[in-house]
N, C-alpha and C positions, 0 to 999 in steps of 0.2 A: 709604761704606766707605773707610777709609784705605788708603794705598799699602802700609803694613806688613801690615795684615790681608789685603789681596788677595794679597800675596806669600806669606804663610803658607798661604793656601788653595791657591794654585797649587802650592806645595811639597808639600802633603799630597796633592793630586791626582796629582802626578807620582810620589810614593812608592807610592800605591795602584796606579797604572798599571804601575809597575815590578814590583810584587809579583804582579800579574795575569800579566804576561809570564813571570815566573819560574815560576809555577804551570803555565802553559800549556806552557812548554818542558819542564818536568819530566814532565807528563802525556804529551807527545808522545814523549819518550824512553822512558818506561815502556811506552807502547802500541806503539811502532813499532820500537824498537831493542833495549833490554835490560830485564830485570826480575829481581829477586831472588825466589827461591821458597824458602819455609821447609818443611823436610821433617819432619813430625810422627811418622811411623811407620817401622817397620823392614822394609817389604816389599822394599826394594832393598838391604838389608844384605848384604854389607859394602861394596858399591860405593858406596852412599850410606847414612849413618847417621842415626838420629833426632837432631834438633837441629841439622841442618846447613842453611846457606843456600847455595843453588845459583845461580850466575850463569847466566842463560839468555838466548838470543837470540830475539827476537820475529819477526825477518824470515826465519828459516830456511825456513819453509813457507808464506810469504805471510800473509795476514790474514783473519780471520773476525770476526764480532761479538764472539766470546769473547776476542779480542786486546785489547779495550778495557775500561776500568773499567765495572762495572755491566752489561756485555754489552748495549749498546743495540740494539734490533731495527731497525737501519737498512738491513741488507742480509742476504742469505742466501748460503751457500756460502763460497768463498774468493776473494780477489783477489790477484794477483801470486803465485799458488800455485807452489810447488816441491815435487816429490815427495820424501817421506821415504825413508830407506834402512833396510834391515834392520840391527838393532843400535843404531839411534839411541835415546837416552834422552830421552823426550818428556814434557812436562807437558801435561795435557789435562783436560777436563771429563768425568767418567764419566757415561754416559747415564742411569744409574739414580738419580743425585743431582747435578743440574747446579749445585748450590751449592758442591760440593767441587772440589778440584783434586788429581789423581793424578799420580804420576811412575812410569813403567814403561819397560821395554825393548821396542821394536818387533821382533816376530818374524815375523808373517804379513802379507803384502800382499794387496790385492784379488785374488780368484780363486784364492788358495792353498788347499790342503788341508792341515790341520794336525792332528797327533795326538802325544801323548806316550805312549810305551811303555817301561816300566821306566826312567823318567826321561829317556830319549832323545827329543829332538824330531825328529819326522818332518815334512818339508816336501815336499809333493807326492810322498809315498811314499818319499822318500830321507832316511835318517838324517843328521843333522849330525855333524860330527867332535866327539867328546867324550872327555876323558881326565881322570882324577883327578890333582891336582897338589899335594895336601897337605891340611892342616886349618886351622881357624880357631876361636878361642875369643873370644866377644864379651865386652863389659864386664860382663855379668851372669853370666858363667861358662858360658854355653851353648856346646856344641861343635858344629862344622859340618865336613862334608867339602867341600873345594874342588874345582871342576871347571873346566877350560878348555874352552869351547865355541867352535866356529868355524862361522859361518853360510855359506850357499852363496856369498855375495858376498865372502867372505874376512875379514869382521869377526870378531874374537875378543874374548872377555870372560870374566869369572869368574862362575860360578854357585855357589850355596851350598845344601847339603842338610843337614838335621839329622843328627846322628850316627846311623848305621844301627843301632848297638848298643843304642840306647835304646828298649826294647820299648814303653814307654808311648806312643811316637809312631808306632808301626807303623800304626795305623788311619789316622791323618792322612796319613802318608807315602804309603800306598797310594792314598788319595783323590786326591792330587796327581800321583802318579807314572804312573798309567795313566788315560787320558782317552778320551772318545768322539772321534769324528772331527768336526773343525770345518771348514766350508766358508766362507771369508771372502767376504762379499758385496762388490759394487761400492762403491767409495768408503768402505770400512770397513777396519779394521786389527785385528790380533790382538796382544795384549800379554802379556808375562810379567814377574813380578818376579824379580830375581836371587836373592832369598831364597825358594827354590822351595817350601818347605813352610809359609810364613807370608805369603802374598800373595793378596789378593783381586783376581785378574787375569782374563784372558779365559777361563780354565778354569772359573771359578766364577761369581760374580755380575756381574762387569764385562761379559762378553760382548764383542761387537765394537764398536769405537769409530769413529764417523763422522769423516771427515777434517775436517769443519767444527768439531769439538770441540777440535782441536789448539790449544794456546796458544803453546808455545815449545819450543825444543830445549835441554836441559840441557847445560852445558859444563864449568864449573869450580866446585869448592867454595871459596867465599869465606870462610866462617866456620863454625866447628864447636864445639859445646859439649854436654856430657852433661846438664847441669842447666839448666833454664829460669831466666831472671833473675827473672821475676815469676810468681806463682801467684794463682789467684782467691781462695783462702781463706788464713787466717792473719792474725795481728795485724800492725800496722805494724812492731813490733820484729822479728818473724819474717821479714818481707819484707826489711827492711834487712839482717838477718843472712844472707839468701840471697845477697847481693852477693858476699861472700867465697867462699861455696860455688860460686857461678857462675864466679867468676874462676879457682878451682882446677880447675874441670872443663873449661876451654877446651882443645880438642884442637889444639894448635899444629901437630902433624905432619900434620894433615889440611887445613890452610888452603892455598889456592892450588893445590890438587891437581886434575888432570883426572879426570873421572869415567869416562874411557874406558880401555880396556886398554892397558898399557904394557909 
């Protein structure tokens, strides 16, 4: 083997080693520090909209197997755990489908008694502070009533209800507005979506979420767009044409915005 060939081989090995280091560092940051979460649905509208990328912190509640890519079964429970607070917006694995990731607002802690009566949240038989503060019309023209809600720990946020004047939604509104009593088990939590009439949360199929299923705490909207850049169907020409549609749909006023009440 010539000196030149050996030098090339060593150079290639060093490049591969450097690439491996970069990949490992990126995985460590994604697993332990920060991660971007794409929001595909409107259950948190208008706090968080469909098509937004949320900057989230992985260290906020410690780490479980679900903090890591592919959820390796290397340990159970959480390590370096920190207790979540009412009002936190949390990304987690829903117990009924562990392949998915949900984003919802934490309302009930372990041991709590939770019930909704005429849209008002009762925590341990005490109603939270709630007042109407205006209205909101989404990008599809759907109207909502806006409410400021304040939890017992002083955390305030905005919740959204479908326009009460729309009779076709009366049955659905009643379904979500008045619930049974929920007793939150040990090491489990009760979540609601801010879009109160369009959220599959702890009132419906979600149920209680184990602490182990928590992935990250949502923080800031980094990027927001109404249209997706790529779709599964369509010709190459149609997909290329979507680039302009996507660019026009970027919500610049939503970028770098906190997802907490201001």
